[in-house]
Each structure stands twice: as structure tokens, then as C-alpha cells.
C-alpha positions as CSV (number, residue, x, y, z in Angstrom):
1,M,-33.9,-1.6,-42.0
2,V,-31.9,1.7,-41.6
3,K,-32.6,1.8,-37.8
4,S,-31.4,-1.7,-37.3
5,T,-28.3,-1.1,-39.4
6,M,-27.5,2.1,-37.4
7,L,-28.1,0.2,-34.1
8,A,-25.7,-2.6,-35.2
9,L,-23.0,0.0,-36.1
10,A,-23.5,1.7,-32.8
11,V,-23.1,-1.5,-30.9
12,V,-19.9,-2.4,-32.8
13,L,-18.3,1.1,-33.0
14,L,-19.1,2.7,-29.7
15,P,-17.1,0.3,-27.5
16,G,-14.1,0.7,-29.7
17,A,-14.5,4.5,-29.5
18,A,-14.5,4.3,-25.7
19,L,-11.3,2.2,-25.7
20,C,-9.6,4.9,-27.9
21,S,-10.4,7.7,-25.4
22,P,-7.6,8.7,-23.1
23,A,-7.4,6.7,-19.9
24,G,-7.7,9.1,-17.0
25,D,-9.2,9.2,-13.5
26,Q,-12.6,9.9,-14.8
27,W,-12.6,6.9,-17.1
28,E,-11.3,4.6,-14.4
29,A,-13.9,5.9,-12.0
30,A,-16.7,5.4,-14.5
31,V,-15.5,1.8,-15.2
32,A,-15.3,1.1,-11.4
33,T,-18.7,2.6,-10.9
34,N,-20.4,0.8,-13.8
35,S,-18.8,-2.5,-13.1
36,G,-19.9,-2.5,-9.5
37,A,-16.4,-3.0,-8.3
38,A,-15.3,-1.2,-5.1
39,V,-12.1,0.7,-5.4
40,A,-10.4,0.2,-2.0
41,P,-7.5,2.3,-0.9
42,G,-4.2,0.5,0.0
43,P,-3.3,0.0,3.6
44,A,-2.3,3.1,5.5
45,T,1.4,3.4,5.9
46,Q,3.6,5.7,7.9
47,S,7.3,6.4,7.9
48,L,9.3,6.9,11.1
49,H,12.9,7.7,11.8
50,G,14.6,6.6,15.0
51,M,17.2,4.4,16.7
52,V,16.8,0.7,17.4
53,A,16.3,0.4,21.1
54,T,15.8,-3.4,21.4
55,V,15.6,-6.4,19.1
56,D,13.5,-9.2,20.4
57,Q,13.6,-12.1,17.9
58,S,11.7,-14.5,20.2
59,N,8.7,-12.2,20.1
60,D,9.1,-11.0,16.5
61,T,9.4,-7.3,17.7
62,I,11.8,-4.4,17.3
63,A,11.5,-1.3,19.6
64,I,12.4,2.0,18.0
65,R,13.2,5.2,20.0
66,S,11.9,8.0,17.9
67,A,12.4,10.8,20.4
68,P,13.9,11.1,23.9
69,G,11.7,9.2,26.2
70,K,9.5,7.8,23.4
71,T,10.1,4.2,22.5
72,E,7.6,2.2,20.4
73,Q,7.5,-1.5,19.9
74,F,6.6,-2.9,16.4
75,R,6.0,-6.4,15.1
76,V,8.3,-7.5,12.2
77,Q,6.8,-8.8,9.0
78,D,10.0,-10.3,7.6
79,G,12.2,-12.1,10.1
80,L,15.3,-11.4,8.0
81,L,15.3,-7.9,9.4
82,F,16.6,-9.3,12.7
83,D,19.9,-10.1,10.9
84,S,20.3,-6.6,9.5
85,V,19.9,-4.4,12.6
86,R,21.5,-4.1,16.0
87,N,20.7,-1.9,19.1
88,G,21.8,1.7,18.4
89,D,21.4,1.6,14.6
90,Q,19.7,4.7,13.1
91,V,16.9,3.5,10.9
92,E,13.9,4.7,8.8
93,I,11.0,2.3,9.0
94,T,7.7,2.0,7.1
95,V,4.9,0.8,9.3
96,Q,1.4,-0.7,8.4
97,N,-1.4,-1.9,10.7
98,I,-1.6,-5.6,9.9
99,A,-4.1,-7.7,11.8
100,G,-4.4,-5.0,14.4
101,A,-0.7,-4.7,15.1
102,E,1.7,-2.0,14.0
103,T,4.1,-3.9,11.8
104,I,7.4,-2.9,10.2
105,V,7.1,-3.7,6.5
106,E,10.3,-2.0,5.4
107,L,13.5,-0.9,7.2
108,R,16.4,1.1,5.9
109,K,19.5,1.9,7.8
110,E,20.5,5.6,7.8
């Protein structure tokens, strides 16, 4: 009788005690490990500074000159970007690899 009462109390109280513990990286890692869920990192991003070399709306691309003699062409995720930039604008872009293509996901004029 005492063992079953202790077991019942442990089942009821221990989950509550775990919820009261501080949530930190160790707790989140333990939950992810125990639940079988994979914790996937977000998509890799990179920030670049440069000048808009060309804007090609028909191909959904913008070319950025990041250094003398170095121009890279990027796909554009949001077509509204074409309305906000012109050749020669200094910009900072955030790029992610989406479906195998380097894609501008954020653009800020400098």
C-alpha cells in the first residue's frame, strides 16, 4: 500500500517538478532527445555589402558588385525589391541558398 501510494505521488509530482525547473539549453536538449524530434538549424545566411550592378526583373535577378571586378548575380525572393533599387545603389543584402540558388531574402539601402 505504501509503495503504490509513493509511486502514485511520484507520477503526479515529478512532471510538475520538471516543469518548475529553469528552462535552459540542457532542458531543451533533453526534451528534444527524449521526444525523438530532430533539432535542425535554420538555413545558412550571409550578409554582403555592395553596389547594384544590374536589375533584371524578367529573370528575377539582381547583380551585386561587391568588389572591383567581382559581380555576383542573385535570385530575388520578393519581387517588390525591384521597385526599391536602381543601378548604382549601395546596398546590404542577406542571402540564403533556396532550392539550390543564392537568393536575396533581405535588402537594405545604405
